[in-house]
C-alpha positions as CSV (number, residue, x, y, z in Angstrom):
1,M,37.0,-20.6,7.4
2,R,35.4,-20.4,11.2
3,E,35.7,-24.3,10.7
4,T,39.1,-24.8,9.3
5,V,40.3,-22.1,12.6
6,C,38.4,-24.2,15.1
7,H,39.7,-27.1,13.6
8,V,43.2,-26.5,13.5
9,A,43.2,-25.2,16.9
10,I,42.0,-28.3,17.8
11,L,43.8,-30.6,16.5
12,L,47.0,-28.4,17.7
13,L,45.9,-28.8,21.3
14,V,45.4,-32.5,20.8
15,T,49.2,-33.1,19.3
16,G,50.5,-30.8,21.8
17,I,48.8,-32.8,24.6
18,V,50.0,-36.3,23.2
19,F,53.1,-35.5,21.2
20,F,54.7,-33.3,23.3
21,T,53.9,-33.5,27.4
22,N,56.8,-34.7,28.9
23,L,58.5,-35.6,25.9
24,G,61.7,-35.0,27.2
25,S,61.3,-35.8,30.7
26,S,62.0,-39.6,30.0
27,R,65.4,-40.8,28.7
28,L,66.2,-42.6,26.0
29,W,64.6,-46.0,25.1
30,D,65.1,-48.9,23.5
31,R,68.2,-49.9,21.5
32,D,67.4,-47.9,18.4
33,E,66.4,-44.5,19.7
34,P,70.1,-43.8,21.6
35,R,71.6,-45.5,18.9
36,N,69.7,-42.2,16.8
37,A,70.4,-39.8,19.3
38,G,74.4,-41.1,20.1
39,C,74.9,-40.7,16.4
40,A,73.8,-37.2,16.1
41,A,75.8,-36.5,18.9
42,E,79.3,-37.9,17.7
43,M,78.5,-36.3,14.0
44,Q,78.0,-33.0,15.2
45,A,80.8,-33.8,18.0
46,R,83.1,-34.2,15.0
47,G,81.8,-32.1,12.7
48,D,80.9,-34.6,10.3
49,W,77.7,-34.3,8.3
50,V,78.2,-37.3,6.0
51,V,79.5,-40.9,7.6
52,P,76.7,-42.0,10.7
53,M,78.7,-43.4,13.6
54,F,77.8,-43.9,16.7
55,N,80.0,-45.9,19.7
56,D,83.0,-44.8,17.1
57,E,81.8,-47.5,14.6
58,L,80.1,-46.9,11.1
59,R,76.2,-46.7,12.1
60,H,75.2,-48.0,8.1
61,Q,71.5,-49.5,9.5
62,K,69.8,-45.9,8.3
63,P,70.6,-42.7,5.9
64,V,71.3,-39.7,7.4
65,L,68.3,-37.2,7.1
66,L,66.7,-37.9,11.0
67,Y,70.9,-37.1,12.1
68,W,70.6,-33.9,10.1
69,L,67.3,-33.0,12.1
70,I,68.3,-34.1,15.8
71,M,71.6,-32.0,15.1
72,S,69.7,-29.1,14.2
73,A,68.1,-29.2,17.6
74,Y,71.0,-30.2,19.3
75,S,72.2,-26.7,17.8
76,I,69.5,-24.9,19.6
77,L,68.3,-26.7,22.3
78,G,71.7,-28.0,23.6
79,V,71.8,-32.4,23.7
80,N,69.4,-33.6,25.2
81,E,65.9,-35.9,25.6
82,F,63.7,-33.0,24.5
83,S,66.3,-32.0,21.0
84,A,66.5,-36.0,20.2
85,R,63.0,-36.4,20.5
86,F,61.4,-33.0,19.4
87,W,61.2,-33.6,15.0
88,S,59.6,-36.8,15.7
89,A,56.7,-35.4,17.9
90,A,56.9,-32.1,15.3
91,L,57.2,-34.4,12.3
92,A,53.8,-36.4,13.3
93,T,51.9,-32.9,14.2
94,G,52.8,-32.6,10.3
95,T,51.4,-36.0,9.7
96,T,48.4,-35.3,11.6
97,F,47.3,-32.3,9.7
98,A,48.6,-33.8,6.3
99,T,45.7,-36.9,7.1
100,Y,43.2,-34.1,7.6
101,G,44.1,-32.4,4.4
102,I,43.5,-35.7,2.6
103,A,40.5,-36.6,4.1
104,R,38.9,-33.0,3.6
105,R,39.6,-33.3,0.0
106,L,38.0,-36.4,-0.8
107,V,35.4,-36.6,2.3
108,N,34.8,-34.0,4.2
109,S,35.4,-31.6,7.0
110,T,34.5,-33.7,9.4
111,V,35.7,-37.2,8.3
112,A,39.0,-35.1,8.2
113,L,38.6,-33.9,11.8
114,Y,38.2,-37.3,13.3
115,S,40.5,-38.8,11.0
116,A,43.4,-36.6,12.5
117,I,42.1,-37.5,16.2
118,A,42.2,-41.2,15.2
119,L,45.5,-41.4,13.9
120,S,47.4,-39.1,16.8
121,T,45.6,-40.8,19.8
122,S,46.5,-44.2,17.9
123,L,49.6,-46.3,20.8
124,M,51.8,-47.2,17.7
125,F,51.3,-43.4,15.8
126,D,52.2,-41.8,19.7
127,V,55.4,-44.3,20.4
128,A,56.7,-43.3,16.1
129,A,55.9,-39.3,17.4
130,R,57.8,-39.7,20.9
131,A,60.5,-41.5,20.2
132,A,64.2,-40.4,18.1
133,T,63.6,-42.7,15.4
134,P,63.3,-42.2,11.4
135,D,59.6,-43.8,11.7
136,S,58.1,-40.7,12.0
137,L,60.0,-39.0,9.1
138,L,59.4,-41.7,7.3
139,A,55.4,-41.8,7.6
140,F,55.2,-37.5,7.3
141,C,57.5,-37.9,4.0
142,G,54.6,-40.4,2.8
143,T,51.6,-39.0,3.7
144,M,52.9,-35.7,2.4
145,A,53.3,-36.9,-1.0
146,I,50.0,-38.1,-1.1
147,L,48.1,-35.4,0.3
148,V,50.4,-33.8,-2.8
149,Y,49.0,-36.2,-5.3
150,V,45.4,-35.5,-4.4
151,L,45.5,-31.6,-4.3
152,G,47.0,-32.0,-7.7
153,T,44.6,-34.5,-9.1
154,F,41.2,-33.6,-7.2
155,S,38.9,-30.6,-7.0
156,Q,35.8,-30.7,-4.7
157,S,31.9,-29.8,-6.1
158,A,28.8,-29.9,-5.1
159,N,28.6,-33.6,-5.5
160,G,32.0,-35.0,-3.9
161,I,35.1,-34.5,-5.6
162,K,36.2,-34.2,-9.4
163,L,38.9,-35.0,-11.6
164,K,40.6,-31.4,-12.1
165,Q,42.0,-32.6,-15.6
166,H,39.0,-34.8,-17.5
167,G,40.3,-38.1,-17.9
168,S,43.5,-37.6,-15.6
169,W,44.2,-39.7,-12.6
170,F,47.6,-38.3,-11.9
171,P,48.4,-34.5,-11.4
172,Q,48.6,-32.4,-14.7
173,N,51.0,-29.3,-13.0
174,S,54.6,-30.1,-12.4
175,F,54.4,-28.0,-9.6
176,F,52.3,-30.8,-7.8
177,V,54.3,-33.5,-9.3
178,I,57.7,-32.1,-8.9
179,S,56.6,-31.6,-5.2
180,M,55.3,-35.2,-4.7
181,Y,58.5,-36.6,-5.7
182,A,60.7,-34.2,-4.0
183,L,59.1,-35.8,-0.6
184,L,59.7,-39.0,-1.8
185,G,63.3,-38.1,-2.3
186,L,63.6,-37.5,0.7
187,G,61.7,-40.2,2.0
188,V,65.0,-41.9,0.6
189,L,66.9,-39.8,2.8
190,A,65.3,-41.1,5.8
191,K,64.7,-44.9,5.7
192,G,66.0,-45.8,2.1
193,P,64.2,-46.8,-1.2
194,V,61.1,-48.1,0.6
195,G,60.4,-44.3,0.9
196,F,60.1,-43.9,-3.0
197,L,59.2,-47.4,-4.0
198,L,55.6,-48.0,-1.3
199,P,54.1,-45.1,-1.8
200,V,54.8,-44.8,-5.7
201,A,53.3,-48.5,-5.5
202,I,50.3,-46.9,-3.5
203,I,49.7,-44.4,-6.2
204,G,50.1,-46.6,-9.2
205,L,48.0,-49.2,-7.9
206,F,44.8,-47.1,-7.0
207,M,45.1,-45.2,-10.4
208,L,45.2,-48.8,-11.9
209,I,42.3,-49.7,-9.8
210,R,40.0,-46.3,-10.8
211,T,40.8,-46.2,-14.7
212,S,40.4,-49.7,-15.6
213,P,37.8,-50.6,-18.0
214,K,34.8,-51.4,-15.9
215,S,32.5,-55.3,-17.0
216,E,29.2,-55.2,-16.8
217,P,27.2,-56.4,-14.4
218,E,26.1,-60.1,-13.9
219,N,22.6,-60.9,-12.9
220,S,23.9,-63.4,-10.9
221,D,25.0,-63.3,-7.5
222,S,26.7,-67.0,-6.6
223,L,29.8,-67.5,-5.1
224,L,31.3,-68.6,-8.6
225,S,29.9,-65.5,-10.5
226,T,31.0,-63.0,-8.0
227,L,35.1,-65.5,-7.9
228,A,34.7,-65.2,-11.5
229,R,33.8,-60.8,-12.0
230,G,37.0,-60.9,-9.3
231,F,39.6,-62.3,-11.5
232,R,38.7,-60.9,-14.5
233,S,38.4,-57.6,-13.3
234,C,42.2,-58.5,-11.6
235,L,43.3,-60.0,-14.9
236,V,41.8,-56.1,-16.4
237,T,44.0,-54.1,-13.7
238,L,47.2,-56.0,-14.2
239,H,47.0,-56.0,-18.0
240,P,50.8,-55.5,-19.1
241,I,49.4,-52.6,-21.5
242,H,47.3,-51.1,-18.8
243,L,50.2,-51.4,-16.3
244,A,52.5,-49.9,-18.6
245,R,50.3,-46.5,-19.2
246,T,49.3,-46.1,-15.8
247,W,53.3,-46.2,-15.4
248,W,53.8,-43.7,-18.1
249,S,51.0,-41.6,-16.8
250,M,52.8,-41.2,-13.9
251,R,55.8,-39.0,-15.6
252,P,58.4,-41.8,-14.4
253,I,61.4,-39.6,-15.7
254,L,60.5,-36.3,-13.8
255,G,60.3,-38.3,-11.0
256,L,63.3,-40.5,-11.2
257,A,65.2,-37.1,-11.8
258,V,63.8,-35.5,-8.8
259,V,64.6,-38.1,-6.1
260,L,67.9,-39.1,-7.6
261,L,68.8,-35.3,-7.2
262,I,67.8,-34.6,-3.7
263,A,69.0,-38.1,-2.4
264,T,72.0,-39.3,-4.4
265,P,74.5,-36.4,-3.1
266,W,74.6,-37.9,0.2
267,Y,74.7,-41.4,-1.2
268,W,77.4,-40.6,-3.0
269,L,79.6,-38.2,-0.1
270,V,79.3,-41.6,2.0
271,D,80.2,-44.1,-0.5
272,A,83.6,-42.0,-1.6
273,R,84.0,-41.6,2.6
274,T,83.5,-45.0,3.4
275,E,85.2,-46.8,0.5
276,G,82.0,-48.3,-0.6
277,D,81.3,-49.6,2.9
278,F,78.3,-47.9,3.5
279,T,76.1,-49.1,0.5
280,R,77.7,-52.4,1.1
281,M,76.4,-53.0,4.7
282,F,73.1,-50.6,4.1
283,F,71.6,-52.1,0.7
284,V,73.0,-55.7,1.0
285,G,73.3,-56.6,4.2
286,E,70.3,-55.0,5.9
287,H,67.9,-54.3,2.8
288,F,68.2,-57.5,1.0
289,G,68.9,-58.9,4.3
290,R,66.2,-57.9,6.0
291,A,63.9,-59.1,3.1
292,T,65.2,-62.8,2.7
293,R,65.5,-63.6,6.6
294,A,64.5,-62.7,9.7
295,M,67.1,-60.4,11.0
296,E,67.9,-60.3,15.7
297,S,64.8,-62.6,15.7
298,H,62.2,-60.5,14.5
299,N,60.0,-62.6,12.5
300,G,56.5,-64.0,12.0
301,G,54.0,-65.2,10.0
302,L,50.8,-63.7,7.9
303,W,49.1,-63.0,11.6
304,F,52.1,-60.8,11.9
305,Y,51.0,-57.3,10.8
306,P,47.5,-57.6,11.3
307,L,48.1,-58.3,15.4
308,A,50.6,-55.3,15.4
309,I,48.1,-53.3,14.2
310,L,45.0,-54.5,16.3
311,V,47.5,-53.8,19.4
312,G,48.8,-50.6,17.5
313,F,46.0,-48.5,15.8
314,F,44.2,-49.1,19.8
315,P,41.8,-47.8,21.0
316,W,40.4,-46.8,17.3
317,S,41.2,-50.7,16.2
318,I,38.5,-51.6,18.2
319,F,36.2,-50.4,14.7
320,W,37.9,-53.2,12.7
321,G,34.7,-55.1,12.3
322,P,32.6,-52.0,11.6
323,V,34.9,-50.9,9.3
324,A,34.8,-53.6,6.8
325,V,31.0,-54.2,6.7
326,G,30.9,-50.8,6.5
327,I,32.9,-50.9,2.9
328,V,31.6,-54.2,2.1
329,R,28.0,-53.1,2.0
330,R,28.7,-49.8,0.5
331,R,29.9,-51.9,-2.3
332,Q,27.2,-53.8,-2.6
333,T,24.9,-51.1,-2.6
334,R,26.9,-48.7,-4.8
335,G,25.4,-47.3,-8.1
336,Q,27.0,-47.3,-11.5
337,C,28.0,-43.7,-12.4
338,E,30.8,-42.1,-14.4
339,P,34.2,-41.9,-13.8
340,E,34.3,-38.0,-13.4
341,A,31.3,-38.2,-11.0
342,K,32.7,-41.5,-8.9
343,T,31.3,-41.4,-5.2
344,H,33.6,-38.8,-2.9
345,V,33.5,-42.1,-0.3
346,G,34.5,-44.8,-2.9
347,A,37.0,-42.9,-4.2
348,A,38.7,-42.3,-0.8
349,T,38.5,-46.2,0.4
350,T,39.9,-46.9,-2.7
351,L,42.7,-45.5,-2.1
352,M,43.6,-45.9,1.4
353,L,42.7,-49.7,1.2
354,C,45.2,-49.4,-1.9
355,W,48.0,-47.2,1.1
356,I,47.0,-50.3,3.6
357,G,47.4,-53.6,1.4
358,I,50.5,-52.0,-0.1
359,Q,52.5,-51.6,3.0
360,V,51.3,-54.9,5.0
361,G,51.9,-56.7,1.8
362,A,55.1,-55.8,1.2
363,F,56.6,-55.9,5.0
364,S,54.1,-59.5,5.1
365,I,56.4,-60.9,2.3
366,A,59.8,-59.5,4.2
367,Q,61.8,-61.9,6.7
368,T,62.1,-59.9,8.9
369,K,59.2,-57.6,10.8
370,L,58.7,-55.3,13.4
371,P,55.6,-53.5,14.5
372,S,56.6,-50.3,13.1
373,Y,57.2,-51.1,9.7
374,V,53.2,-50.5,9.3
375,T,53.3,-47.1,10.9
376,P,53.3,-45.1,7.5
377,C,49.9,-47.0,6.9
378,Y,48.4,-45.7,10.0
379,P,46.9,-42.3,8.1
380,A,44.3,-44.7,5.8
381,L,43.2,-46.5,8.7
382,A,42.3,-43.2,10.2
383,V,40.5,-42.1,7.5
384,L,38.6,-45.4,6.7
385,T,37.7,-45.2,11.1
386,A,36.6,-41.5,10.7
387,I,34.2,-42.7,7.7
388,C,32.5,-45.3,9.7
389,L,32.5,-43.2,12.9
390,S,30.6,-40.3,10.8
391,Q,28.2,-42.1,9.2
392,L,27.1,-43.4,12.7
393,A,27.3,-39.9,14.4
394,S,24.7,-39.0,11.4
395,R,22.8,-42.2,11.4
396,Q,23.7,-42.8,7.7
397,T,25.6,-46.2,8.6
398,H,25.2,-49.3,6.4
399,V,26.7,-51.2,9.5
400,G,24.1,-52.9,12.0
401,R,23.9,-51.5,15.8
402,A,24.7,-55.0,16.6
403,W,28.4,-54.2,15.3
404,F,28.8,-50.7,17.4
405,H,27.6,-52.6,20.4
406,A,30.2,-55.4,20.4
407,A,32.8,-52.4,20.0
408,W,31.8,-50.6,22.9
409,V,32.0,-54.0,24.6
410,G,35.4,-55.2,23.4
411,L,37.0,-51.2,24.9
412,V,35.5,-52.4,28.1
413,I,36.8,-55.7,27.9
414,S,40.0,-54.1,26.3
415,G,40.3,-51.1,29.4
416,L,39.6,-54.5,32.3
417,A,42.2,-56.2,30.9
418,I,44.7,-53.3,31.0
419,T,43.7,-52.1,34.2
420,I,44.1,-56.3,35.6
421,G,47.8,-56.6,33.1
422,V,49.0,-53.7,34.7
423,G,48.4,-54.0,38.4
424,F,49.6,-57.2,38.5
425,A,53.0,-56.3,37.0
426,T,53.3,-53.6,39.1
427,M,52.8,-54.8,42.4
428,K,55.5,-57.8,41.3
429,Y,57.7,-55.4,39.8
430,M,57.1,-51.9,40.7
431,P,55.0,-51.7,43.5
432,S,55.6,-47.8,43.9
433,Q,53.9,-47.2,40.6
434,F,50.3,-49.0,41.5
435,W,48.7,-45.7,40.0
436,L,49.4,-47.1,36.7
437,T,46.1,-49.1,36.8
438,A,44.5,-46.2,36.5
439,I,45.5,-45.5,33.2
440,G,43.3,-49.1,32.1
441,L,40.2,-47.5,33.6
442,I,40.0,-45.0,30.5
443,P,38.9,-47.2,28.0
444,L,36.7,-49.3,30.6
445,V,34.8,-46.0,32.1
446,G,34.8,-45.1,28.0
447,G,33.3,-48.0,26.7
448,V,30.7,-48.2,29.4
449,L,30.3,-44.2,28.6
450,L,29.6,-45.4,25.0
451,I,27.2,-48.6,25.5
452,W,24.6,-45.7,27.5
453,L,24.8,-43.1,24.2
454,M,24.4,-46.0,22.1
455,A,21.5,-47.2,24.4
456,R,19.9,-44.1,24.1
457,N,20.1,-43.5,20.4
458,Q,22.7,-40.3,21.4
459,T,24.7,-41.3,18.2
460,R,26.2,-37.8,17.4
461,S,27.8,-37.7,21.0
462,I,29.7,-41.0,20.3
463,P,32.8,-39.5,18.3
464,V,33.5,-37.0,20.6
465,V,33.0,-39.7,24.1
466,F,35.1,-41.6,21.8
467,S,38.1,-39.6,20.7
468,A,38.1,-38.1,24.7
469,T,38.4,-41.6,25.9
470,A,41.7,-42.0,23.6
471,L,43.1,-38.5,24.2
472,L,43.1,-39.6,28.0
473,F,44.2,-43.1,27.5
474,C,47.1,-42.1,25.0
475,A,48.1,-38.7,26.9
476,G,48.1,-40.8,30.6
477,L,49.8,-43.6,28.7
478,F,52.6,-41.5,27.2
479,G,52.6,-38.4,29.1
480,F,52.8,-39.5,32.7
481,G,53.1,-43.4,32.5
482,T,56.5,-43.7,30.8
483,V,58.1,-40.9,33.2
484,S,57.0,-43.6,35.9
485,L,58.4,-46.4,34.0
486,D,61.5,-44.6,33.4
487,A,62.1,-43.7,37.0
488,E,62.7,-47.3,38.1
489,Q,65.6,-47.6,36.0
490,Q,68.5,-47.6,37.4
491,S,71.7,-47.8,35.5
492,H,72.4,-44.0,35.2
493,K,73.4,-44.1,39.3
494,L,76.5,-45.6,37.6
495,L,77.2,-43.3,34.8
496,R,77.0,-40.9,37.1
497,R,80.5,-42.3,38.4
498,L,82.7,-42.1,35.4
499,G,85.4,-39.7,35.8
500,V,85.6,-36.9,33.1
501,G,87.5,-38.0,30.0
502,T,87.8,-42.0,31.4
503,K,88.1,-44.4,29.6
504,V,85.5,-47.1,29.9
505,A,85.1,-50.2,28.8
506,T,81.8,-52.7,28.7
507,Y,82.5,-56.7,29.4
508,G,79.6,-58.7,28.4
509,V,76.6,-56.6,28.1
510,L,75.7,-53.7,26.4
511,E,73.0,-50.6,26.3
512,S,72.6,-48.3,23.4
513,S,71.9,-45.8,26.0
514,W,74.7,-46.1,28.1
515,V,77.0,-44.9,25.2
516,F,74.9,-41.7,25.3
517,Y,74.3,-40.9,28.3
518,A,78.2,-41.8,28.9
519,K,79.1,-39.2,26.1
520,R,82.4,-41.1,25.2
521,P,82.3,-44.1,23.2
522,L,82.2,-47.6,25.0
523,V,85.0,-50.1,23.8
524,E,83.5,-53.9,24.1
525,L,85.9,-56.2,25.7
526,Q,86.3,-60.0,24.0
527,V,84.1,-62.2,25.9
528,V,85.0,-65.6,26.9
529,E,83.3,-68.5,25.4
530,Q,81.6,-69.3,28.3
531,D,80.3,-66.2,28.7
532,A,79.5,-64.8,24.9
533,P,76.4,-65.8,23.0
534,Q,76.8,-67.5,19.8
535,W,76.5,-64.1,17.9
536,K,78.9,-62.7,20.5
537,R,81.5,-65.1,19.2
538,R,83.9,-62.8,17.5
539,V,87.6,-61.1,18.2
540,I,87.9,-57.7,16.3
541,G,91.8,-56.7,15.4
542,E,93.0,-53.5,15.2
543,R,91.3,-51.6,12.3
544,E,92.5,-49.8,9.5
545,K,89.8,-47.3,8.7
546,F,88.1,-45.1,11.5
547,W,84.6,-46.2,10.5
548,Q,85.5,-49.9,10.8
549,S,84.2,-51.8,14.1
550,K,86.6,-51.0,17.1
551,P,89.0,-53.7,18.7
552,Q,88.1,-56.2,21.1
553,P,90.8,-56.6,23.4
554,T,90.7,-59.1,26.5
555,V,90.6,-57.6,30.1
556,A,93.6,-58.0,31.0
557,A,95.3,-56.1,27.6
558,F,92.7,-53.5,28.5
559,V,93.2,-52.4,31.7
560,K,97.0,-52.8,31.4
561,S,97.1,-50.3,28.6
562,N,94.0,-47.9,30.3
563,P,95.6,-48.1,34.8
564,D,92.8,-45.9,35.2
565,A,90.0,-47.3,33.1
566,M,86.2,-48.3,34.3
567,L,84.7,-51.5,33.6
568,I,80.6,-52.2,33.3
569,T,79.6,-55.6,33.4
570,T,77.0,-57.8,35.4
571,D,77.1,-59.9,39.0
572,E,76.5,-62.8,36.5
573,H,79.8,-62.5,35.0
574,L,82.3,-61.3,37.5
575,D,83.8,-64.2,38.2
576,S,85.1,-64.7,34.3
577,I,87.0,-61.6,35.1
578,R,87.9,-61.9,38.4
579,A,91.5,-63.8,37.6
580,Q,92.1,-60.9,34.8
581,L,91.9,-57.9,37.1
582,P,94.3,-56.3,39.1
583,V,93.8,-56.6,42.8
584,D,93.2,-52.9,43.4
585,Y,90.3,-52.7,40.9
586,Q,87.2,-52.6,43.3
587,V,83.5,-52.5,43.1
588,L,82.4,-48.6,42.8
589,Q,78.8,-49.1,41.7
590,T,76.2,-51.5,41.7
591,A,72.4,-51.2,40.0
592,E,69.6,-53.0,39.7
593,Y,69.3,-53.9,35.5
594,F,66.0,-52.5,35.2
595,L,63.8,-55.6,34.1
596,K,66.2,-58.2,34.6
597,N,66.8,-60.4,37.5
598,K,70.2,-59.4,37.5
599,Q,72.4,-56.3,38.8
600,I,74.7,-53.9,36.8
601,V,78.5,-53.3,38.1
602,L,80.8,-50.4,37.8
603,L,84.3,-51.4,38.4
604,G,87.3,-49.1,38.8
605,R,90.6,-48.0,41.0
606,M,89.2,-46.1,43.9
607,S,90.1,-42.8,43.6
608,S,90.0,-39.0,45.6
609,D,87.3,-37.9,43.1
610,L,85.0,-41.0,43.6
611,P,84.1,-41.1,47.0
612,P,82.1,-43.9,48.0
613,V,78.4,-44.9,48.0
614,G,76.5,-46.4,51.0
615,N,78.6,-48.7,52.5
616,A,81.7,-48.7,51.6
617,T,83.1,-51.3,53.4
618,A,80.6,-53.7,51.6
619,K,80.7,-52.3,48.1
620,H,84.2,-51.2,47.7
621,A,86.3,-53.8,48.9
622,P,88.9,-55.3,46.5
623,V,87.1,-57.9,44.0
624,E,90.1,-60.3,44.5
625,A,89.2,-59.9,48.0
626,H,86.0,-62.5,47.6
627,P,86.3,-65.6,46.5
628,T,83.1,-65.7,44.7
629,N,82.9,-61.7,44.1
630,R,79.1,-61.8,45.3
631,A,80.2,-60.3,48.6
632,S,81.4,-56.7,46.8
633,I,77.8,-56.0,45.8
634,V,75.4,-54.7,47.8
635,P,72.5,-57.3,48.7
636,V,69.0,-57.5,46.9
637,D,66.3,-58.5,47.5
638,S,65.5,-60.9,45.3
639,S,61.8,-60.5,45.4
640,R,62.4,-57.0,43.6
641,R,64.8,-57.7,41.0
642,R,63.3,-57.0,37.8
């Protein structure tokens, strides 16, 4: 009991530092984060808990559960960045403890602690934990469902783990079955069918492997005989009768009923409210579309997810070599045993490999690829890594010391590369943030210390030192580094100048965060041919339904119907719209476009409630007064442009 309390305290401290430090201090990033936060704000403002809308248009990309959670945080904490991200951080904490529970039941408490620390201090999982996206929610639902499966199927014994009921690799207690499928139903509300299908496939594959008849070992160890055994094993495991029996043992009728009971009501309501448009765009456009073609240029080969995990699971991914070697050698030395007495490490390893294989395999087949798609398998990576690390600490590892030396050297090289790369980037783009190079020194110094400990054979200290290195690195990067980067963004200066109730339009450029911080829908104006990329060359007329895409009027038509409106564009588009603007339209404000070699420009009529900013003569000259419109923009040193 004392050990459990100690572990809980450690994990609360680690997750609190990594997930919650300065959680609301930086503005919303990327495209999806402000879209999700803005969608929840618009739904709350309309009092609508069914139809997700962003920028006054239907948001069909994601189901509703994340929006409901963010709306609940808004109701208590107000509409701000911390509220938008709160549930992602809280659910990531829950996933961390669920991983601890899985590893503790299948292996032991030491592996459980290191598994939870590894998960909570890996880069991509921290990104999900600190962003207003459904990735943390989906990972929580899937991991909790697998935890319920493990708790309902296995019990601990003096020799490791055993099945709760002889011969049954699926929970027989209806409470565990209903709870597991209820969590998967929430997963369907979080991200769609993948929230149900992938966890079921993971558990099903694990059951197929563990219950398949074992062939007699052969004396030959040749490559040909090994391949033959592997082929026969696959045939036996995937035999149709074995598949059918395993599927039926998972109580699919009860499971499907529970999932449908939880997920169907909202899908039915949103389908009715949008006359089938949400259903068509979500299931056909998003799911089928992303599976069959690379959308928004998010593509890649079979190498994509191994590389994404190598970066996303850093710094713990440096253990890939020792982990792989350890799995192979444990399998080679494993003795024959009865099904009820499978070694706990063997069962845990099989389940984790199924978890990773299904997740990575499914999304490798899909044509649209994003690093975040495989984040739900990070708990499995964490458990495998913790097994390897704990065996090294107890000096019971099957892996040679050279593999661990290579890992420490890899950590040193990674730290050096981060230090040099960040140093060059900050000197070129953000000289005031040069201190960020210190973050790269953390893995560098940690790697040197680990090499020293290995040389002195102090392996028991290695997990503690590595965990501290990972904690400091992630806390520095996400808790403080993101705040410093956010300070370089300038677009908020323009948005502060928007008058209350003023209608705002954009031309040739639109960031999702502008909609959130403008606190109103932004009209996208019709872009002339020479300014429009191919995917943007469209004209939308008047809409018949409230959820459909908004009209795209011309600049002249919009200004004529909204005399006091403001326009946001970039300096490169001023020439294109000059002739369509009244002579009294002026450049009210400019700001550097973050990491782009251009400026954002706010146009409008000067009024008494909008005082000049800076050099009024230069900034607020009428647009028509300058042949190129460049003189109306504050000069910017080109060497400092993003």
